[in-house]
N, C-alpha and C positions, 0 to 999 in steps of 0.2 A: 774855586768859583762858581761852578755850576750849580751849586746847591741854591744861593738866593738868587741868582740871574737865571732870567730865563733864555737869555741868548747870550752867548760867550765866541768871541772869534779872536784868534791869537795869531802868532806866527807859524806858518804853516797850514793853516787854514785857506788862506787865498792870497794873491799878489797886493790886494788893498789892505789887508792887515799884517804884512809881513815885517812892520816896524812898532805896532802898537795893539794895543788890546781894545776890543769891543765888547763892553760889558753893559747889557740891557735889562731894566725891571719890567719892561712892558709886557702884558701877557701875548702870548702868540696865539693865532687865529685857532690852531688845533689844540690848544691847551697845555702842549707838552713844552720841552725845553730843546734848544739846538747847542751844542756845547761841543767845539772844535779848538 
C-alpha cells in the first residue's frame, strides 16, 4: 500500500488506527511518504 499512497497508517501505528487502515493520496509537505 505504501507505493501509491503518501500516508499509510494501520494496526500497530497508533491507538486511533488500531481497527482500520488510513490511506491518503494527498502530497505531504516534505514531499516524502509516511508508512506504518
